[in-house]
LOTORFI-634947 format. One line per field, with one value per residue: chain; x, y, z of N, C-alpha, C in turn; residue in one letter; residue number from 1. Coordinates in steps of 0.1 Angstrom, whole numbers. Layout:
mol: (A:...);
nu: (X:...);
nv: (Y:...);
nw: (Z:...);
cau: (X:...);
cav: (Y:...);
caw: (Z:...);
cu: (X:...);
cv: (Y:...);
cw: (Z:...);
type: (A:...);
seq: (NUM:...);
//
This chain:
mol: (A:A:A:A:A:A:A:A:A:A:A:A:A:A:A:A:A:A:A:A:A:A:A:A:A:A:A:A:A:A:A:A:A:A:A:A:A:A:A:A:A:A:A:A:A:A:A:A:A:A:A:A:A:A:A:A:A:A:A:A:A:A:A:A:A:A:A:A:A:A:A:A:A:A:A:A:A:A:A:A:A:A:A:A:A:A:A:A:A:A:A:A:A:A:A:A:A:A:A:A:A:A:A:A:A:A:A:A:A:A:A:A:A:A:A:A:A:A:A:A:A:A:A:A:A:A:A:A:A:A:A:A:A:A:A:A:A:A:A:A:A:A:A:A:A:A:A:A:A:A:A:A:A:A:A:A:A:A:A:A:A:A:A:A:A:A:A:A:A:A:A:A:A:A:A:A:A:A:A:A:A:A:A:A:A:A:A:A:A:A:A:A:A:A:A:A:A:A:A:A:A:A:A:A:A:A:A:A:A:A:A:A:A:A:A:A:A:A:A:A:A:A:A:A:A:A:A:A:A:A:A:A:A:A:A:A:A:A:A:A:A:A:A:A:A:A:A:A:A:A:A:A:A:A:A:A:A:A:A:A:A:A:A:A:A:A:A:A:A:A:A:A:A:A:A:A:A:A:A:A:A:A:A:A:A:A:A:A:A:A:A:A:A:A:A:A:A:A:A:A:A:A:A:A:A:A:A:A:A:A:A:A:A:A:A:A:A:A:A:A:A:A:A:A);
nu: (102:99:75:82:111:113:101:120:143:135:131:157:170:157:166:193:193:182:202:221:208:210:236:241:242:245:264:284:281:301:304:323:318:297:305:313:295:300:307:300:285:265:242:233:226:206:187:180:185:175:146:139:146:129:104:106:105:80:62:67:60:33:22:30:17:-10:-14:-11:-33:-55:-53:-57:-83:-99:-92:-77:-50:-41:-48:-41:-32:-20:-22:-49:-62:-66:-45:-44:-69:-64:-44:-58:-74:-54:-44:-66:-65:-40:-45:-65:-51:-53:-35:-20:-36:-37:-16:-27:-47:-41:-32:-57:-76:-64:-66:-93:-99:-86:-101:-126:-119:-113:-138:-154:-141:-146:-174:-179:-166:-172:-166:-160:-154:-143:-110:-108:-131:-124:-100:-111:-128:-108:-96:-117:-117:-91:-93:-112:-99:-76:-87:-98:-74:-61:-78:-75:-48:-50:-65:-50:-39:-13:20:37:21:13:38:44:23:28:54:49:31:47:61:83:109:126:140:122:109:110:84:68:70:58:32:24:30:13:-12:-5:5:-17:-34:-19:-21:-49:-52:-39:-57:-74:-65:-74:-100:-93:-80:-101:-117:-106:-121:-143:-172:-194:-184:-166:-185:-198:-178:-180:-172:-176:-186:-193:-182:-155:-150:-154:-133:-111:-114:-111:-85:-68:-74:-64:-36:-28:-37:-23:3:5:0:23:44:36:26:36:40:31:44:27:18:40:53:36:36:62:67:48:52:69:54:32:-3:-19:-36:-37:-13:4:5:22:48:47:45:71:87:79:89:116:119:112:131:155:151:150:176:190:181:191:218:221:238:231:221:199:180:165:130:114:89:89:110:100:78:91:103:81:63:71:70:43:32:44:31:4:7:13:-10:-28:-20:-26:-54:-61);
nv: (17:-13:-39:-67:-65:-57:-79:-99:-89:-89:-116:-126:-114:-127:-153:-149:-141:-164:-182:-170:-173:-200:-202:-184:-178:-189:-208:-205:-217:-222:-222:-242:-263:-276:-293:-318:-346:-359:-341:-328:-305:-307:-317:-295:-278:-291:-301:-280:-254:-255:-261:-238:-217:-222:-219:-192:-180:-189:-180:-152:-145:-152:-134:-109:-108:-111:-87:-69:-76:-72:-44:-35:-45:-31:-6:8:21:11:-15:-47:-80:-84:-59:-54:-75:-100:-119:-122:-134:-158:-167:-171:-193:-212:-211:-222:-248:-256:-252:-270:-293:-305:-308:-330:-351:-349:-336:-318:-304:-279:-261:-262:-251:-226:-216:-215:-195:-173:-170:-164:-140:-123:-123:-111:-87:-75:-74:-58:-34:-29:-30:-6:13:41:51:54:40:14:9:10:-13:-32:-29:-38:-66:-73:-68:-87:-111:-109:-110:-135:-151:-142:-152:-180:-182:-174:-195:-217:-250:-256:-242:-248:-251:-224:-213:-225:-216:-188:-186:-195:-176:-153:-155:-170:-184:-203:-235:-250:-277:-301:-310:-289:-274:-291:-290:-263:-255:-266:-252:-225:-223:-230:-209:-187:-191:-189:-162:-149:-151:-130:-107:-92:-84:-69:-48:-37:-27:-3:15:17:-1:-1:5:-17:-38:-32:-38:-65:-79:-102:-94:-107:-133:-125:-115:-138:-155:-140:-140:-167:-172:-154:-164:-191:-186:-168:-182:-207:-197:-185:-208:-223:-206:-188:-154:-130:-99:-69:-73:-75:-49:-32:-41:-38:-9:-3:-14:-5:22:14:-1:13:23:0:-25:-52:-57:-56:-78:-102:-90:-81:-105:-116:-96:-97:-122:-116:-97:-111:-131:-115:-102:-124:-134:-113:-115:-139:-133:-115:-103:-118:-136:-153:-160:-134:-131:-134:-122:-102:-86:-78:-63:-42:-30:-25:-9:19:26:23:43:65:63:68:94:107:101:116:142:144:141:163);
nw: (-149:-167:-163:-168:-165:-139:-125:-133:-121:-93:-90:-95:-73:-52:-55:-50:-23:-12:-16:1:25:29:36:58:93:128:125:98:65:40:3:-4:14:3:-15:-8:2:25:44:76:78:59:70:85:64:48:66:83:71:44:46:62:45:22:34:41:16:6:26:26:0:0:20:9:-16:-7:7:-14:-29:-12:-8:-34:-40:-21:-25:-7:10:35:38:49:58:84:98:98:112:101:101:129:134:121:137:160:154:152:178:192:183:195:222:229:223:198:178:182:173:145:121:103:115:127:105:91:109:112:86:84:104:92:68:79:91:69:56:76:79:53:54:77:70:43:8:-4:15:35:46:75:84:75:90:115:114:112:137:153:146:154:182:189:182:197:223:224:221:244:264:260:268:294:305:301:308:318:325:304:282:279:273:248:232:232:222:196:186:184:160:137:117:126:134:118:98:71:72:79:56:38:48:45:18:-3:2:1:-26:-41:-32:-42:-70:-74:-66:-87:-107:-102:-112:-135:-127:-104:-116:-131:-111:-104:-117:-102:-87:-103:-128:-131:-132:-156:-174:-174:-151:-126:-96:-72:-75:-77:-52:-37:-47:-39:-11:-6:-16:0:25:24:19:40:63:61:62:88:103:102:108:127:137:114:109:89:65:42:42:39:15:-10:-11:-15:-40:-58:-70:-91:-109:-116:-116:-117:-100:-105:-119:-98:-83:-87:-87:-60:-46:-51:-40:-14:-7:-9:11:35:35:37:62:79:76:88:115:122:123:144:172:198:228:225:195:178:174:143:138:157:148:123:132:145:123:106:122:125:97:93:109:95:71:79:87:63:48:64:59:32:32:47);
cau: (107:89:71:91:124:111:99:132:152:131:134:172:173:152:175:206:190:179:216:228:201:215:249:241:237:255:275:285:284:305:301:332:313:286:311:314:283:304:309:289:276:254:230:228:220:194:177:176:185:166:132:138:146:117:93:108:100:66:54:69:52:19:19:31:6:-22:-15:-14:-47:-65:-52:-63:-98:-106:-87:-73:-36:-38:-52:-30:-37:-16:-27:-64:-67:-68:-35:-48:-79:-58:-37:-68:-77:-42:-43:-76:-60:-30:-51:-72:-43:-58:-24:-15:-44:-34:-8:-35:-57:-36:-35:-71:-83:-58:-72:-107:-99:-82:-112:-136:-114:-115:-152:-159:-136:-153:-188:-180:-162:-176:-155:-156:-154:-131:-98:-112:-140:-117:-91:-119:-132:-96:-94:-127:-112:-79:-98:-119:-89:-67:-94:-98:-61:-58:-86:-68:-36:-54:-71:-41:-37:1:29:43:12:14:50:42:14:34:65:44:25:57:65:97:112:136:136:112:114:103:70:61:70:48:19:21:33:1:-22:0:6:-31:-39:-13:-27:-62:-51:-35:-68:-82:-58:-83:-111:-88:-77:-114:-123:-101:-132:-155:-179:-203:-175:-161:-196:-200:-168:-182:-166:-185:-180:-195:-172:-142:-149:-153:-120:-102:-115:-105:-70:-62:-75:-55:-22:-25:-39:-12:16:4:0:37:54:31:22:47:32:36:49:16:16:52:58:30:39:76:67:37:58:76:45:21:-15:-27:-35:-34:1:12:4:34:60:46:49:85:93:76:98:130:119:112:144:165:149:154:191:194:178:201:232:220:246:224:221:188:177:153:119:112:77:93:118:91:70:100:105:68:56:74:65:28:30:47:20:-7:9:12:-25:-35:-17:-33:-68:-62);
cav: (4:-22:-50:-79:-62:-57:-93:-106:-84:-94:-131:-128:-110:-138:-164:-146:-141:-178:-188:-165:-179:-214:-201:-176:-183:-190:-215:-202:-228:-217:-231:-254:-274:-283:-301:-332:-350:-364:-329:-328:-294:-310:-318:-281:-272:-298:-304:-268:-242:-256:-258:-224:-208:-224:-213:-178:-176:-191:-171:-139:-144:-152:-122:-97:-109:-109:-73:-62:-79:-65:-30:-33:-47:-21:8:13:19:5:-29:-57:-91:-83:-47:-54:-85:-113:-128:-125:-144:-171:-171:-175:-206:-220:-212:-231:-262:-258:-252:-283:-304:-312:-310:-344:-360:-348:-323:-309:-296:-265:-253:-261:-241:-213:-211:-211:-183:-163:-168:-157:-127:-116:-121:-102:-74:-69:-72:-47:-21:-28:-30:8:22:50:46:54:29:2:7:6:-27:-40:-28:-47:-79:-74:-69:-100:-122:-108:-114:-150:-156:-140:-162:-193:-182:-173:-208:-228:-259:-257:-231:-252:-248:-210:-210:-230:-207:-175:-187:-197:-164:-143:-156:-173:-195:-211:-249:-255:-288:-304:-313:-276:-270:-299:-285:-250:-253:-268:-242:-212:-223:-229:-195:-177:-194:-183:-148:-143:-150:-118:-95:-84:-78:-58:-36:-31:-21:11:23:16:-13:0:4:-30:-46:-29:-45:-79:-85:-108:-89:-117:-143:-119:-115:-152:-160:-132:-145:-181:-171:-148:-173:-202:-182:-163:-193:-216:-191:-184:-221:-229:-196:-178:-141:-122:-88:-57:-76:-71:-35:-26:-45:-31:5:-2:-18:2:32:8:-8:21:22:-12:-34:-66:-58:-55:-91:-110:-83:-80:-118:-117:-86:-102:-132:-110:-90:-120:-137:-106:-100:-137:-135:-103:-119:-150:-127:-106:-108:-120:-150:-160:-154:-125:-136:-127:-114:-90:-78:-71:-53:-31:-24:-20:1:33:27:25:57:75:62:74:109:111:101:127:155:144:143:177);
caw: (-151:-172:-154:-170:-160:-124:-121:-134:-111:-80:-90:-93:-59:-43:-56:-43:-9:-9:-15:13:36:31:42:69:106:138:118:84:56:27:-8:-5:22:-4:-26:-3:10:38:53:86:77:50:79:88:51:43:76:89:63:32:50:66:33:14:41:39:2:5:35:22:-12:4:27:0:-26:0:10:-26:-34:-4:-11:-47:-39:-13:-29:6:12:48:39:51:67:98:104:99:120:94:107:143:134:117:149:170:150:156:193:196:181:204:235:231:220:186:169:184:166:131:118:94:122:129:93:88:118:109:74:87:111:82:60:87:93:56:54:86:75:42:58:86:64:30:-2:-9:26:37:54:89:86:73:101:127:113:115:151:159:144:163:195:191:181:209:235:223:224:259:272:259:276:308:309:297:319:323:320:292:271:277:266:235:224:231:213:183:182:181:146:135:108:132:138:110:91:58:75:78:42:32:53:40:4:-12:4:-4:-40:-46:-30:-52:-83:-73:-65:-100:-116:-99:-117:-144:-118:-96:-125:-135:-99:-103:-122:-93:-88:-115:-140:-132:-136:-170:-181:-173:-139:-116:-83:-62:-78:-74:-37:-32:-50:-31:3:-5:-18:11:36:22:21:53:72:60:67:102:109:103:113:137:131:109:104:82:51:33:42:33:1:-21:-12:-21:-54:-66:-79:-102:-118:-120:-108:-119:-89:-110:-122:-86:-75:-88:-81:-45:-41:-51:-31:-1:-4:-6:24:46:35:42:76:86:76:98:129:125:126:155:183:211:234:218:183:178:167:130:140:165:140:113:139:147:110:101:130:120:84:94:114:85:61:84:87:49:45:71:52:19:34:51);
cu: (96:87:80:105:123:110:112:142:148:133:148:176:168:161:188:204:188:193:223:221:206:229:249:236:248:267:274:288:288:303:310:327:302:292:312:302:287:307:297:280:265:241:224:221:207:183:172:175:176:152:130:137:134:105:94:102:85:58:55:61:37:15:20:20:-8:-24:-18:-28:-57:-65:-59:-78:-105:-102:-83:-58:-32:-42:-40:-35:-33:-22:-42:-70:-69:-58:-39:-59:-74:-51:-46:-72:-66:-41:-54:-71:-49:-35:-58:-64:-47:-47:-19:-23:-40:-26:-16:-45:-53:-38:-49:-79:-77:-64:-86:-108:-95:-94:-124:-132:-116:-130:-158:-154:-143:-168:-189:-176:-168:-164:-151:-156:-142:-121:-102:-121:-133:-107:-99:-124:-120:-94:-104:-122:-100:-83:-104:-109:-80:-74:-95:-85:-57:-65:-80:-56:-39:-59:-62:-38:-23:9:35:34:12:26:50:34:21:46:60:38:35:62:79:97:122:131:124:118:107:88:62:60:59:34:15:21:20:-9:-17:1:-7:-36:-33:-19:-41:-61:-47:-46:-77:-76:-67:-94:-105:-85:-90:-120:-117:-112:-144:-163:-188:-195:-170:-172:-199:-190:-169:-176:-177:-180:-182:-184:-158:-140:-147:-139:-110:-102:-108:-90:-63:-62:-65:-40:-19:-26:-27:1:16:5:14:47:49:28:35:40:39:42:39:14:28:54:50:33:53:76:58:43:65:67:34:9:-24:-26:-32:-20:10:13:17:46:59:49:64:92:90:86:112:130:120:126:155:163:153:169:196:192:187:214:232:228:239:224:210:184:164:142:116:99:80:101:110:82:79:103:92:61:59:69:50:25:33:36:8:-5:8:-3:-32:-32:-24:-47:-70:-61);
cv: (-5:-34:-62:-77:-63:-71:-101:-102:-89:-109:-134:-125:-121:-150:-161:-146:-155:-185:-183:-170:-193:-213:-194:-182:-183:-198:-212:-215:-223:-227:-243:-265:-282:-293:-316:-336:-356:-353:-329:-316:-296:-311:-305:-276:-278:-301:-291:-256:-243:-254:-244:-215:-210:-218:-198:-173:-178:-181:-156:-136:-143:-139:-109:-97:-106:-94:-65:-64:-72:-50:-27:-35:-36:-7:15:11:12:-9:-38:-68:-89:-71:-48:-67:-99:-123:-131:-135:-158:-176:-177:-190:-216:-222:-222:-246:-266:-260:-265:-295:-312:-315:-324:-354:-361:-335:-313:-301:-282:-257:-252:-251:-227:-207:-207:-198:-171:-160:-161:-142:-118:-113:-110:-88:-67:-66:-59:-34:-19:-26:-16:18:31:44:45:42:15:-1:3:-8:-36:-40:-38:-62:-82:-76:-83:-111:-121:-113:-129:-156:-154:-149:-175:-193:-182:-187:-220:-236:-259:-245:-235:-249:-233:-207:-214:-220:-193:-175:-188:-184:-153:-144:-159:-184:-205:-225:-254:-267:-290:-306:-300:-271:-278:-295:-272:-248:-255:-256:-228:-212:-222:-215:-185:-179:-188:-168:-142:-142:-137:-106:-86:-77:-67:-46:-29:-23:-7:20:24:3:-12:-1:-10:-40:-44:-35:-60:-86:-90:-104:-99:-128:-138:-119:-129:-158:-153:-137:-158:-180:-166:-158:-185:-197:-177:-174:-203:-210:-190:-197:-226:-219:-187:-165:-133:-110:-78:-60:-72:-57:-28:-28:-38:-16:7:-5:-10:13:27:1:1:18:10:-22:-48:-68:-59:-68:-99:-103:-82:-94:-120:-108:-91:-113:-127:-104:-100:-127:-128:-104:-113:-138:-125:-109:-131:-144:-117:-111:-108:-134:-158:-152:-146:-131:-128:-118:-101:-81:-71:-61:-40:-23:-17:-10:15:36:30:39:67:75:69:90:114:112:113:140:155:147:158:187);
cw: (-156:-163:-156:-164:-144:-119:-122:-124:-97:-79:-88:-78:-49:-44:-49:-28:-4:-7:-2:25:39:38:56:82:116:133:103:76:42:16:-9:4:15:-14:-21:6:23:48:63:85:67:58:82:75:49:53:83:79:51:36:54:54:24:21:40:26:1:14:30:9:-9:11:18:-10:-19:3:-3:-31:-25:-6:-25:-47:-32:-17:-16:9:25:49:39:61:81:105:107:105:114:100:121:143:130:130:159:167:154:171:198:195:191:218:238:227:207:176:170:176:151:129:109:102:124:117:89:96:115:96:76:94:101:73:67:89:80:54:63:83:64:45:67:79:51:20:-6:3:27:45:69:92:85:85:113:126:116:130:158:158:153:177:198:192:193:222:235:227:239:268:272:268:291:314:306:309:325:318:306:280:268:269:251:226:222:221:198:178:178:167:144:124:114:135:130:101:78:60:74:64:35:36:46:25:-5:-10:-2:-19:-47:-44:-40:-66:-84:-74:-79:-109:-113:-105:-126:-136:-110:-104:-128:-123:-97:-109:-113:-96:-101:-128:-142:-137:-151:-179:-181:-161:-130:-102:-72:-63:-74:-59:-32:-35:-41:-16:4:-6:-6:23:35:25:35:64:73:65:82:109:111:108:124:129:127:102:95:68:40:32:35:19:-10:-22:-18:-36:-63:-75:-91:-112:-122:-111:-110:-108:-94:-114:-110:-79:-75:-83:-66:-39:-40:-41:-17:3:-1:8:36:47:41:57:84:86:87:112:132:129:137:166:196:215:227:206:184:169:154:131:147:156:129:120:141:134:105:109:126:106:84:99:103:74:66:84:73:44:51:64:39:21:38:40);
type: (X:X:X:X:X:X:X:X:X:X:X:X:X:X:X:X:X:X:X:X:X:X:X:X:X:X:X:X:X:X:X:X:X:X:X:X:X:X:X:X:X:X:X:X:X:X:X:X:X:X:X:X:X:X:X:X:X:X:X:X:X:X:X:X:X:X:X:X:X:X:X:X:X:X:X:X:X:X:X:X:X:X:X:X:X:X:X:X:X:X:X:X:X:X:X:X:X:X:X:X:X:X:X:X:X:X:X:X:X:X:X:X:X:X:X:X:X:X:X:X:X:X:X:X:X:X:X:X:X:X:X:X:X:X:X:X:X:X:X:X:X:X:X:X:X:X:X:X:X:X:X:X:X:X:X:X:X:X:X:X:X:X:X:X:X:X:X:X:X:X:X:X:X:X:X:X:X:X:X:X:X:X:X:X:X:X:X:X:X:X:X:X:X:X:X:X:X:X:X:X:X:X:X:X:X:X:X:X:X:X:X:X:X:X:X:X:X:X:X:X:X:X:X:X:X:X:X:X:X:X:X:X:X:X:X:X:X:X:X:X:X:X:X:X:X:X:X:X:X:X:X:X:X:X:X:X:X:X:X:X:X:X:X:X:X:X:X:X:X:X:X:X:X:X:X:X:X:X:X:X:X:X:X:X:X:X:X:X:X:X:X:X:X:X:X:X:X:X:X:X:X:X:X:X:X:X:X:X:X:X:X:X:X:X:X:X:X:X:X:X:X:X:X:X);
seq: (1:2:3:4:5:6:7:8:9:10:11:12:13:14:15:16:17:18:19:20:21:22:23:24:25:26:27:28:29:30:31:32:33:34:35:36:37:38:39:40:41:42:43:44:45:46:47:48:49:50:51:52:53:54:55:56:57:58:59:60:61:62:63:64:65:66:67:68:69:70:71:72:73:74:75:76:77:78:79:80:81:82:83:84:85:86:87:88:89:90:91:92:93:94:95:96:97:98:99:100:101:102:103:104:105:106:107:108:109:110:111:112:113:114:115:116:117:118:119:120:121:122:123:124:125:126:127:128:129:130:131:132:133:134:135:136:137:138:139:140:141:142:143:144:145:146:147:148:149:150:151:152:153:154:155:156:157:158:159:160:161:162:163:164:165:166:167:168:169:170:171:172:173:174:175:176:177:178:179:180:181:182:183:184:185:186:187:188:189:190:191:192:193:194:195:196:197:198:199:200:201:202:203:204:205:206:207:208:209:210:211:212:213:214:215:216:217:218:219:220:221:222:223:224:225:226:227:228:229:230:231:232:233:234:235:236:237:238:239:240:241:242:243:244:245:246:247:248:249:250:251:252:253:254:255:256:257:258:259:260:261:262:263:264:265:266:267:268:269:270:271:272:273:274:275:276:277:278:279:280:281:282:283:284:285:286:287:288:289:290:291:292:293:294:295:296:297:298:299:300:301:302:303:304:305:306:307:308:309:310:311:312:313:314:315:316:317:318:319:320:321:322:323:324);
//
């Protein structure tokens, strides 16, 4: 399949799912309700469904593109912001802001600390594992990050002054698009869009890295600049996503593997399709959790973990057979 056809198809699918997302939920809002502004269901659409849908597109695109970029840069099929601790480091930054009550001072504190945590996570990951390390080394580096971030989060929960603070932190960490407003869209959108724009500039460098660092350097790629741009882009996107939705894992792991067979072996060509596929996956999963027949809505982060966990095990088993 040609890349333009794939991008067009994924874009159309994203638009269709976005339209379905505006209608689906405990209360269905059919198209005929959109015709009259006096219909009381307009409040459901524009105050609840539109921000939720926009965040689904933005966060899905951010996580899908981040996973594709990390896999392309490290040439490692297990690279993903969630699996390797980057999202957990971003969450730790957000938990610190919630624990100390800094969010009440300014709404920008939470995304700023989350972005800082994500940036530190990417830098530490690349420093611990190296850009050309093997799968085992990279996974171990991710385990170290996960352990540090989890320990910090557990400490904040253990020392939380009130049960309400614990409940707020736990609910936020589980990851969800529910009850989000236009304010969250305004907070996340600038960081995610800037991060996506930066990430798209790395396409040529990621393609060149398929020849190795020496080959990429011989083609004129500035490897230090490439790493700096990659860290900044992933930090902006993952940090902003975690800040407004909590931790939603496995999107960056699943999406590149699903799209890669359709675009070939060029990591740079995978970035935009992965962003669109990430948006479709998050939108589809969010629609499913809304329609789940339960007293309380299943958290999106929990649903993605249930979907991504078996895929991760299958991927590990396939890699083990290949190495053996």
